[in-house]
N, C-alpha and C positions, 0 to 999 in steps of 0.2 A: 495436137490437141492431145496433153501429156493424160492419164489416167490415176485417179489418186488411188493409192494401194492402205485399206487401212488395215489395223492390228486386229487382235482378239478386243484387249481394252474399247479399242472404239466403237468396235462392231457389237460388244454388248451394253456401251452407252444408248446407240441409238436403237436399239429393238429392244431394249429391256429384257433381254433374256440373258440367262445365267452361261456359263460355258458348256454345259453337260448337256443344254435344251440343242445349244448351237447345233454340236457334235453327233445328237442325238436326231436334228431334223435335217440334217445331212446325209448320215447315213438312211434316211426315208427318204429321201432325194426331194424334200420340202424346203430344202433352207440352199442358197448357194454354196459352190464348193469352194474351199480355200487354193490360194495359189502358192506352189511353193515357191520361197525366197530366199532358201540356203537350207543347207542338212538338217537345222532343226527349226526354222521357222516358216508361218505361211503368212498367209495376206486375204486380206476380201477384196475385191475391186470395188469400190463404193458406188460404184452403176448401178451394180449387181444388187448388193445389198439394198441402194435408194428402191430400185423395185421391188424388190420382195416387201419392202414394207409399204409402196404404193398401192401391190396388192393385195396385202394384205385390209388393208384400210377400204379397199372394197369391196372386199369381200365379207367384213363386217358389215360395213354397210346397205350394200343387199341384205342382208340379215336380219336386219334393224327393220330396213322397209318390209322383208313380206311379213314380219312379227308385228307391225304395226296394224296391216290389214287384216288381221284378225278379228 
């Protein structure tokens, strides 16, 4: 099965993050690295972005359940 490659506008729309925040988190190692498509273009594997979104949601829900137990 072929993997879908997302370009930056689609990644921004899916994550709600700004371009600068995406690249900051890449440099921190907390966001998937893009793959090179050509000399001046990159894209992200859809499955990696989806996993990142799912992990953020899980972390948020875990934090909420810990906070509600106080």
